[in-house]
C-alpha positions in Angstrom: 186.4 118.0 55.5 185.7 120.2 58.5 188.2 122.5 60.2 188.2 120.1 63.2 189.0 117.1 60.9 191.8 119.1 59.2 193.3 120.0 62.5 193.2 116.4 63.6 194.9 115.3 60.4 197.6 118.0 60.8 198.3 116.8 64.3 198.6 113.2 63.2 201.0 114.2 60.5 203.1 116.2 63.0 203.2 113.2 65.4 204.2 110.8 62.6 206.9 113.2 61.4 208.3 113.6 64.9 208.3 109.8 65.4 210.2 109.3 62.1 212.8 112.0 62.8 213.4 110.5 66.3 213.8 107.0 64.9 216.1 108.2 62.2 218.2 110.2 64.6 218.7 107.2 66.8 219.5 104.7 64.1 222.5 105.6 61.9 221.9 102.7 59.5 218.4 104.0 58.7 219.7 107.6 58.5 222.4 106.6 56.0 219.6 105.2 53.7 217.3 108.2 54.1 216.7 110.7 51.3 219.2 113.7 51.3 216.5 116.1 52.4 215.7 114.0 55.5 219.4 113.7 56.4 219.7 117.5 56.0 216.9 118.0 58.6 218.9 116.1 61.1 222.2 117.9 60.6 223.2 120.2 63.5 222.7 123.9 62.8 225.9 125.8 62.1 227.5 127.6 65.0 227.5 131.4 64.7 230.8 133.1 64.7 231.3 134.2 68.3 233.3 137.3 67.3 230.5 138.3 65.0 227.9 137.8 67.7 229.8 140.2 70.0 230.0 142.8 67.2 226.3 142.6 66.7 225.6 143.0 70.4 227.8 146.1 70.5 225.9 147.6 67.6 222.5 147.1 69.3 
């Protein structure tokens, strides 16, 4: 496989992954049946402690 073919394959995989994540995020019934790792990818990131953020900024 050439480098160009590999890059094309990677781009196809990324497009398919983005599509699946979009569909799952818009359909709670499908998301409920997804594997735990997939559900974890769609969980919101934890919010940082605002007081801790201020302390870090003061130390910089």
